[in-house]
C-alpha positions in Angstrom: 45.4 141.2 119.9 45.4 137.6 118.4 41.9 136.2 117.7 41.8 132.4 119.0 38.4 131.7 118.0 38.4 128.5 115.9 37.6 128.9 111.9 33.9 128.1 111.3 34.7 126.7 107.8 37.1 124.4 109.4 34.8 123.2 112.3 32.2 122.4 109.6 34.7 120.5 107.5 35.7 118.5 110.7 31.9 117.8 111.6 31.5 116.5 107.9 34.5 114.4 108.1 33.5 113.0 111.3 29.8 112.2 110.1 31.5 110.4 107.1 33.5 108.5 109.3 30.5 107.2 111.5 28.6 106.3 108.3 31.5 104.1 106.9 32.9 100.8 108.5 36.0 100.4 110.4 38.9 98.1 109.2 41.0 96.4 111.4 43.8 94.5 110.1 45.9 91.5 111.7 49.6 92.0 110.3 52.2 89.5 110.0 55.4 89.1 108.4 55.0 85.5 107.1 52.4 82.7 106.8 51.8 80.8 110.2 52.4 83.4 112.7 48.9 83.3 113.8 47.0 86.0 111.9 43.8 84.2 111.5 43.9 82.6 114.8 44.2 86.3 116.4 41.4 87.4 114.2 39.0 84.7 115.4 40.0 85.2 118.8 39.1 89.0 118.7 35.7 87.9 116.7 34.9 85.7 119.6 35.6 88.8 122.4 33.4 91.1 120.1 30.7 88.7 120.3 30.6 88.2 123.8 30.1 92.0 124.1 26.9 91.7 121.9 28.2 92.5 118.4 26.5 90.8 115.5 29.7 88.9 114.1 29.7 86.9 111.1 32.4 84.9 109.3 32.4 86.0 105.9 35.4 83.9 104.3 38.0 82.2 106.2 40.8 80.5 104.4 40.6 76.6 104.8 43.2 75.6 107.5 44.7 72.5 108.4 45.3 73.8 111.9 43.0 72.2 114.4 43.1 75.1 116.8 42.1 77.6 114.1 39.3 75.4 112.7 38.2 75.1 116.4 38.0 78.7 116.7 35.3 79.0 113.8 32.8 76.9 116.1 30.1 79.3 117.5 30.4 82.1 114.7 28.2 82.2 112.2 29.6 81.5 108.6 28.3 82.8 105.4 28.1 80.2 102.3 30.7 80.8 99.9 30.3 81.5 96.4 31.2 78.7 94.0 32.7 79.5 90.6 33.6 76.8 88.0 37.0 77.2 86.6 38.0 74.6 84.1 38.0 71.1 85.9 37.8 72.5 89.5 35.2 74.6 91.7 36.7 77.9 93.2 35.3 78.9 96.4 35.2 82.8 96.7 33.8 85.2 99.4 30.1 86.1 98.7 30.0 90.0 98.8 26.3 90.0 97.8 25.4 87.6 100.4 27.6 89.6 103.1 25.5 92.9 102.1 22.3 91.3 102.5 23.1 89.7 105.8 24.5 93.0 106.9 26.2 92.1 110.3 28.0 94.7 112.6 31.3 92.7 111.9 32.3 90.5 109.2 35.5 88.5 109.0 37.1 88.2 105.6 40.6 86.5 105.4 43.3 87.0 103.0 43.3 90.8 101.9 45.5 90.5 99.2 43.7 87.7 97.4 42.9 87.8 93.9 39.3 87.1 93.0 38.3 84.4 90.4 37.0 85.6 87.2 33.1 86.3 87.7 33.5 88.0 90.8 32.3 91.6 90.9 35.9 92.9 91.8 39.1 91.8 90.7 40.6 92.0 94.1 39.3 91.4 97.8 40.4 94.4 99.2 37.8 96.0 96.8 35.3 93.8 98.2 36.3 94.9 101.8 36.2 98.7 100.6 32.4 98.1 99.5 31.7 96.5 102.7 33.2 99.5 104.7 31.3 101.8 102.8 27.9 99.9 103.4 28.8 100.8 107.1 30.1 97.0 108.2 33.2 96.8 110.3 35.7 94.4 108.8 38.5 92.4 110.2 41.0 91.0 107.9 44.6 89.5 107.7 47.6 90.3 105.4 51.5 89.6 105.4 54.1 92.4 104.9 55.1 90.9 101.4 51.9 91.8 100.1 52.2 95.8 100.3 52.7 97.2 96.9 55.5 99.5 97.8 57.3 96.9 99.6 57.3 94.3 96.9 60.9 95.1 95.5 62.4 94.9 98.8 60.8 91.8 99.7 61.8 90.2 96.2 65.5 91.2 96.9 65.5 89.7 100.5 63.6 86.4 99.5 64.4 86.1 95.7 60.4 85.6 95.3 58.3 88.3 93.6 55.0 88.2 95.1 52.1 88.4 92.7 49.2 89.2 95.0 49.7 92.8 96.3 47.5 95.5 97.9 47.9 99.5 97.4 49.4 100.9 100.4 46.6 103.2 100.9 44.2 100.2 102.0 46.6 99.4 104.8 47.4 103.1 105.5 43.5 103.9 105.9 43.1 101.1 108.4 41.5 102.2 111.7 43.6 99.6 113.4 46.7 97.4 112.8 47.4 94.7 115.0 50.8 93.1 114.4 50.7 89.2 115.3 54.3 88.6 116.0 56.3 85.4 117.1 59.9 84.5 117.0 61.4 83.3 113.6 62.9 80.6 115.1 59.3 79.4 116.9 57.8 79.7 113.4 60.6 77.5 112.0 59.6 75.2 114.9 55.9 75.2 114.1 56.6 74.5 110.3 58.6 71.3 111.2 55.6 70.2 113.2 53.2 70.4 110.4 51.5 73.4 111.8 51.9 75.8 108.9 52.1 73.5 106.0 51.9 69.7 104.8 55.3 68.0 105.6 56.3 68.1 101.9 55.2 71.6 101.4 57.0 72.6 104.7 60.4 71.1 103.6 60.2 73.1 100.3 59.3 76.5 102.2 62.2 75.8 104.6 64.6 75.4 101.7 63.4 78.7 100.0 61.2 81.3 101.6 61.3 80.3 105.4 64.9 80.8 106.2 66.0 82.5 109.6 67.3 85.4 107.8 64.7 86.1 105.4 62.2 85.6 108.6 64.2 88.0 110.5 64.3 90.7 107.9 60.6 90.3 107.1 59.8 90.6 110.7 62.0 93.9 110.9 60.0 95.3 108.0 56.9 94.6 109.5 57.7 96.0 112.8 58.8 99.4 111.0 55.5 99.3 108.7 53.3 98.9 111.9 55.2 101.6 113.6 54.8 103.9 110.4 50.7 103.1 110.6 50.9 104.1 114.4 52.7 107.5 113.3 50.0 108.0 110.6 47.4 107.6 112.8 48.7 109.9 115.5 49.2 112.7 112.8 45.7 112.0 111.3 44.0 112.5 114.7 46.3 115.5 115.4 45.3 117.3 112.3 41.5 116.4 113.0 41.9 117.8 116.5 43.9 120.9 116.0 43.3 121.6 112.4 46.8 121.9 111.3 48.0 119.7 108.3 51.2 118.3 108.7 53.3 118.9 105.5 57.2 119.0 105.1 57.3 121.1 102.0 59.1 118.3 100.0 57.5 117.4 96.6 59.0 114.0 95.1 58.5 113.4 91.3 58.8 109.9 89.6 59.1 109.7 85.7 56.7 107.0 84.0 57.8 104.9 81.1 57.0 101.9 79.5 60.1 99.9 80.9 59.5 96.7 82.6 61.6 98.0 85.5 59.5 101.4 85.8 57.3 99.7 88.4 60.5 99.2 90.9 61.1 103.0 90.3 57.4 103.9 91.2 57.7 101.8 94.4 61.1 103.3 95.4 59.5 106.9 94.9 56.3 106.0 96.8 58.5 104.8 99.7 60.4 107.8 99.7 57.1 110.1 99.6 55.9 108.2 102.7 59.3 108.6 104.6 59.4 112.4 103.8 55.7 113.0 104.2 55.8 114.5 100.7 53.6 115.4 97.8 53.9 112.8 95.1 53.8 113.1 91.5 54.0 110.8 88.5 54.7 112.4 85.2 54.8 110.8 81.8 55.9 112.9 78.6 54.0 112.0 75.4 56.3 112.3 72.4 54.9 113.7 69.1 54.2 110.8 66.8 53.9 108.2 69.6 50.4 109.3 71.0 48.9 106.0 69.8 51.2 103.7 71.8 50.1 100.0 71.1 51.0 96.5 72.4 53.0 95.9 75.4 54.1 99.3 75.7 50.8 100.6 76.0 49.8 98.1 78.5 53.0 98.6 80.4 52.3 102.5 80.5 48.7 102.1 81.8 49.7 99.6 84.4 52.6 101.9 85.8 50.3 105.0 85.7 47.7 103.0 87.8 50.4 101.8 90.0 51.5 105.2 90.8 48.0 106.6 91.3 47.3 103.7 93.7 50.6 104.5 95.9 49.1 108.1 96.1 50.8 109.8 93.2 49.0 112.5 91.2 49.4 111.6 87.5 50.4 114.2 85.0 51.0 114.0 81.2 53.0 116.5 79.4 53.7 117.0 75.7 56.7 117.6 73.9 59.7 116.1 71.8 62.4 116.9 74.4 61.6 115.0 77.3 64.4 116.2 79.6 63.3 119.7 79.1 59.7 119.1 79.5 60.4 117.3 82.9 62.9 120.1 84.2 60.2 122.7 83.2 57.3 121.2 85.2 59.8 120.5 88.0 60.8 124.2 88.2 57.0 125.5 88.0 55.5 123.1 90.4 58.0 123.2 93.1 59.6 119.4 92.9 62.3 118.8 95.3 63.4 115.3 94.5 63.3 113.4 91.4 63.4 109.6 91.1 64.5 108.0 87.9 65.2 104.7 86.6 69.1 104.3 85.6 69.5 105.0 81.8 71.8 103.2 79.6 71.8 105.5 76.7 75.0 105.8 74.7 76.5 109.1 73.7 75.1 110.2 70.3 76.6 112.3 67.5 76.2 116.2 68.5 75.1 115.2 71.8 76.7 116.9 74.8 75.8 114.6 77.6 75.8 110.8 78.0 72.5 110.0 79.3 69.2 111.3 80.6 70.1 111.9 84.4 73.1 113.8 83.3 71.1 116.1 80.9 68.5 116.7 83.7 71.4 117.4 86.2 72.4 119.9 84.0 69.3 121.8 83.6 68.3 121.2 87.4 71.7 121.7 89.3 69.9 122.6 92.6 67.5 119.5 92.7 68.3 116.1 94.3 67.9 113.3 91.6 67.9 109.8 92.8 68.5 106.9 90.2 67.1 103.2 91.1 69.4 100.8 89.1 68.0 97.6 87.4 70.1 95.2 85.2 67.0 94.5 83.0 66.9 97.9 81.8 70.1 97.8 79.8 68.6 95.1 77.6 65.2 97.0 77.3 66.8 100.4 76.5 68.8 98.8 73.6 65.9 97.1 72.2 63.6 99.9 72.3 66.2 102.2 70.3 66.4 99.5 67.5 62.4 99.5 67.6 62.0 103.0 67.5 64.2 103.1 64.3 63.1 100.1 62.5 59.4 100.1 63.6 57.4 99.2 60.6 53.8 100.3 60.7 51.8 97.2 59.2 50.3 98.0 55.7 52.1 101.4 55.4 55.5 99.7 54.8 54.7 99.0 51.1 53.3 102.2 50.4 56.1 104.3 52.0 58.8 102.3 50.2 57.0 102.7 46.9 57.0 106.6 47.8 60.5 106.5 48.7 61.7 105.0 45.4 59.3 107.1 43.3 60.5 110.4 44.9 64.0 109.2 44.4 63.2 108.4 40.7 61.8 111.8 40.1 64.7 113.6 41.8 67.0 111.5 39.4 64.9 112.8 36.7 65.1 116.3 37.6 68.7 116.0 38.2 69.3 114.9 34.7 67.4 117.8 33.3 69.6 120.1 35.5 72.6 118.6 33.9 71.4 119.1 30.4 70.5 122.7 31.0 74.3 123.0 32.1 73.7 123.3 35.9 76.7 122.4 38.0 76.8 119.5 40.6 75.9 121.6 43.5 72.5 122.4 42.1 72.0 118.4 41.3 72.9 117.8 45.3 70.1 120.4 46.2 67.5 118.5 43.9 68.4 115.3 46.0 68.1 117.0 49.4 64.8 118.3 48.3 63.6 114.6 47.6 64.8 113.4 51.1 62.9 116.1 52.6 59.8 115.4 50.6 60.2 111.6 51.7 60.3 112.7 55.4 57.0 114.8 55.0 54.9 112.0 53.1 56.4 108.6 54.8 55.7 107.6 58.5 58.9 106.2 59.9 62.4 107.5 60.3 64.2 104.3 58.5 62.6 106.2 55.2 64.7 109.3 55.9 67.9 107.1 56.3 67.3 105.0 53.3 66.3 107.9 51.2 69.7 109.6 52.2 71.7 106.8 51.5 70.1 106.0 48.1 70.5 109.6 47.0 74.2 109.4 47.8 74.3 106.2 45.5 72.5 107.8 42.6 74.5 111.2 42.7 77.6 109.1 42.4 76.1 106.6 40.0 74.9 108.9 37.5 76.7 112.3 37.9 80.2 111.3 39.0 82.9 110.2 36.8 83.4 107.6 36.0 79.5 107.2 35.1 77.4 104.1 35.9 79.8 103.2 38.5 80.0 103.7 42.1 83.9 104.5 42.1 85.4 107.8 42.3 88.4 109.3 40.6 88.6 112.1 42.8 88.8 111.2 46.6 87.5 114.7 47.4 84.1 113.7 46.4 84.0 111.3 49.6 83.7 114.3 51.8 81.0 115.9 49.3 79.1 112.5 49.7 79.4 112.6 53.5 78.3 116.1 53.8 75.2 115.2 51.3 74.2 112.3 53.3 74.4 114.1 56.9 72.7 117.3 55.5 69.9 115.3 53.9 69.5 113.2 57.0 69.5 116.1 59.4 67.1 118.4 57.3 64.7 115.3 56.9 64.7 114.9 60.6 63.8 118.6 61.4 61.1 118.1 58.6 59.6 115.1 60.2 59.7 117.0 63.8 57.7 119.8 62.2 55.2 117.7 60.6 54.6 115.5 64.0 54.5 119.0 66.1 52.0 120.1 63.8 49.8 116.9 64.1 50.3 116.8 67.8 49.1 120.7 67.9 46.1 120.1 65.8 45.0 117.2 67.8 45.3 118.8 71.1 43.6 121.9 69.8 40.8 119.9 68.5 40.2 118.2 71.9 40.4 121.3 73.7 38.0 122.8 71.4 35.6 119.9 72.4 36.2 120.6 75.8 35.4 124.5 75.5 32.5 123.7 73.2 31.0 121.5 75.8 31.3 124.3 78.3 29.7 127.0 76.2 26.8 124.6 75.3 26.4 123.7 78.8 26.0 127.2 80.0 23.0 127.6 77.3 21.5 124.7 78.1 18.5 123.9 80.4 16.6 120.6 81.4 18.0 117.2 82.7 17.6 115.5 79.2 19.2 118.6 77.1 22.2 118.4 79.4 22.4 114.5 79.0 22.1 115.1 75.3 24.8 117.7 75.0 27.3 115.9 77.3 26.8 112.4 75.6 27.2 113.9 72.1 30.3 115.6 72.9 31.6 112.5 74.2 30.8 110.7 71.1 32.5 113.5 69.2 35.8 113.3 71.7 36.2 109.4 71.8 34.4 108.2 68.5 32.7 105.7 70.6 28.9 104.6 71.4 27.6 106.2 74.4 24.6 105.6 76.8 23.5 107.8 79.4 21.3 106.7 82.4 19.8 109.6 84.2 18.7 107.3 87.1 19.4 104.3 88.7 19.2 101.4 86.0 17.9 99.1 88.7 14.5 100.7 88.3 14.2 99.2 84.8 14.6 102.5 82.8 16.1 102.6 79.5 19.1 104.7 78.8 19.3 107.5 76.4 21.5 106.3 73.2 24.1 108.1 71.2 25.5 105.8 68.6 28.7 107.0 66.7 27.2 105.6 63.5 23.8 104.4 62.4 24.9 100.7 62.4 26.9 100.7 65.5 26.4 97.9 67.9 25.2 100.1 70.6 22.4 97.4 71.6 25.1 95.3 73.6 25.3 98.1 76.1 21.5 97.5 76.8 21.7 94.0 78.0 20.9 93.0 81.4 24.4 92.5 82.7 25.5 95.7 81.4 22.9 97.6 83.3 23.6 95.7 86.4 27.2 97.2 86.1 25.6 100.5 85.5 23.5 100.6 88.6 26.3 99.2 90.5 28.3 102.7 89.4 25.1 104.7 90.6 24.9 103.4 93.9 28.7 103.3 94.6 29.6 106.4 92.9 32.9 104.8 91.3 33.8 103.8 87.9 33.1 100.2 86.9 33.2 97.9 83.9 35.9 97.5 81.1 39.7 98.5 81.9 38.6 98.8 85.6 39.2 96.6 88.7 35.2 96.2 89.3 33.2 93.9 87.0 36.2 93.9 84.4 34.2 91.7 82.0 31.7 94.3 80.7 31.7 95.3 77.3 31.4 99.0 78.5 33.1 101.4 81.0 30.8 103.2 83.1 31.2 106.5 84.9 29.2 108.3 87.4 28.2 111.8 86.7 28.4 113.3 90.4 29.0 116.1 92.4 30.4 115.4 95.7 28.1 112.7 97.1 25.1 113.3 94.9 24.8 111.1 91.6 22.8 112.7 88.9 23.5 109.7 86.0 25.8 107.2 84.8 27.6 107.4 81.4 28.3 104.0 79.9 31.2 103.9 76.9 31.4 101.0 74.5 35.1 100.4 74.5 35.1 97.5 72.1 38.1 96.0 73.9 40.0 99.1 73.6 41.0 101.8 76.0 40.8 105.5 76.5 44.3 107.1 76.5 45.6 109.4 79.2 45.0 112.7 77.5 41.4 111.9 76.4 40.5 110.3 79.8 41.5 113.8 81.5 39.2 115.6 79.3 36.3 112.9 79.7 36.6 113.8 83.4 36.5 117.4 82.9 33.5 117.0 80.8 31.6 114.9 83.3 32.6 117.5 86.0 31.0 120.1 84.0 27.8 118.0 83.4 27.7 117.6 87.1 27.9 121.2 87.9 25.3 121.9 85.1 22.8 119.1 86.6 23.3 120.6 90.2 22.4 123.9 88.9 19.4 122.8 87.2 18.3 120.8 90.6 18.7 123.9 92.5 16.6 125.9 90.0 14.0 123.3 90.1 13.8 123.5 94.0 13.2 127.3 93.7 10.3 127.0 91.4 
C-alpha cells in the first residue's frame, strides 16, 4: 500500500523557507526594453497606490528626470536625502543606504538597479544596496532595462552595436518576487523621443541615429517580452516545488571552460543562457597548468573576472590540475555527468606529432557522445597567437640574466667534457650524449622553455664547430651530418621538454600536498581543541601558514569596540593597519550581514583587508580579516580557506552546544 503521508523533513524545510521569506523584503522590478518606455513613471504610480492603502512608502533615490509628468508624481512621497560624494571637480549624488536602513520604511523606491556606485559607497553596485535592504525586511521597487542583464549582454551588443557596461547578475532578476513589463510600441517611443520627452533635443538626435532605431527597438522589445515570460515560468515552477515538494530538473548538466581570453566572457554568457533554457546544472571549469599557478597581470585579472562572472550567472566553479587540459576536462565531464560542453572557438595550428588540429577536435575524439558547442569570436584568433608567443618567449624578470648565464655555463662545461672524451678516444656518438645531457640540465635548472630551445640549437652548433671536420667552421664535408644535427637537436629538445614537465609536475605535487596537509592538520588540531579562544588561535595560525599573510580574528561584532586577536606573519608586519576604525567597520558589516566584504569584493572594496564570516547556517561565530596588501587569494587557496572556515564554524558550534549543556 502506498504511503501518501508527507515527508516531515521536507515539511520542516518548507516551514523554514517560508519563515525566511517572511523576514526578507520583496523585490518588484519595473522592466523595460529601452529608456523612455515609462518605467520610473509606472513605479511612482504603483508607489502612490501602495501609499493609499496605508503602506509606509519612501522614495530612496529617483534618477533626475526632465519629464514633467514623472517629476509631478514625486509630489506627495517622502524622499530621502541623497549622499553627496566629491569626485574631481563635481559632486556625485548617490543613494544613501545607511539613511534608508535608519528610516526603515515598509517600501522604498530605488531607481536604476544596474547603476554603478561612486567610489566611497559601501557597495560597488546598486543591486547590492538593494540586496541589503531586502535582507533588512524592506520591500523595494526598482527599474531596469533588458540590456543590463548580464547573460544578454552579447546579444544586445550584436543587435545595437553598443556594449553596455552597467550590468546585473541574472539571479537578481530571477529572484525578484514580481516583474512588471512596462511596454509601449517602438514607434510611440520614437515619437516621444522626437518630442523631447526622453532626452534633450541634441541627445535625442544622436540616440535616434544610433541606439534608437526601429529595428533595434523591435528586437530589444522581443527579448524583453521573452525574458519576462521566462520569469513568470520560473515563479510558477518555484511555487510548484514549494507546494508539491518536487524539484524540477531535466537531468542536463552544462559545462563551460574558463580561460584568460578576452572573449571568454561571451562564452560564459552563452553557456548561462543555455543552462537557463535547459534548466540544467551549470559548472565552470578551469584547468591549472603546472608552472602557471602564479598567473599575473592582465591574465590573472581576466581569469578572476571570468570566474566571478560564471558564479554570478549561477555556475559552480571548479579548478582542475594537470598539463593535458583536454584529458582533464574530458575526465571531469565523464565522472560528473556533463551532457553539454560550451567552448570558445580555438584557432590553434597543427603542431609536430599532434594528431588533431584544435582543442575542440581533441575533446570530440575523447568524448564522442557528448554535445560540444563552439562560440565564435574574431578576437580569439589574434589573442591565441599572441599567447602562444608569450608562452614561448616569456621572460621572468630578474631570472633572465641568471638563466642565460646558467645556459652558457652548462654549454661550456659540456664542451670541455666533450674535448676530454675526444682525447680519451671516444667516438662522436658519446660526444652527442654529453651535449644532450647538458640540455637536460639546462631544462632542470632554468625557468623557461626558450632556454631549452636555445641550449639545443647551441649544442648542435658547438658539436659542428669543434668536433666535425673542417674544425672551427660551421661547414660540413659530409652531408650526412645534417641528419645527425637534426636528430641531435630534436632529441635534445624533446628530452629537455620532458624533464621540464617532470620538474613542474613535481613542484605542483609538492605545493598541493603541502596545502592539503595544512587543511588536514587544521582538522586534526580542531578536534583536540576546546574553548573559543583556542579555536580562534588554531584557525588563525593555520591561515597565516597557508596564505603567508597577516590575520586578525574578531570573536564578536567589532561595533562593540572589542580588539581583535592578532596573528602577524612576521614580527615587523604592518598588521596595525587592520586595526583602524574603517577596517573595524568593514568587519562589523561582515558580522551583521554574514557576507564577505573588503578588498577584492564588491562591498567596501577600498579596505586593506578581506573579511570573512565564520558562520554555520545563520549563526556567525566570528570574523576573520586577512591583509591582502593589494594582492588576491588564488582559487585553490580560496577553496582551502573556505574549508578551514567551515571547520572552524563546526568546532565553534560544537563548543556552543557543550557550554549550553553545562
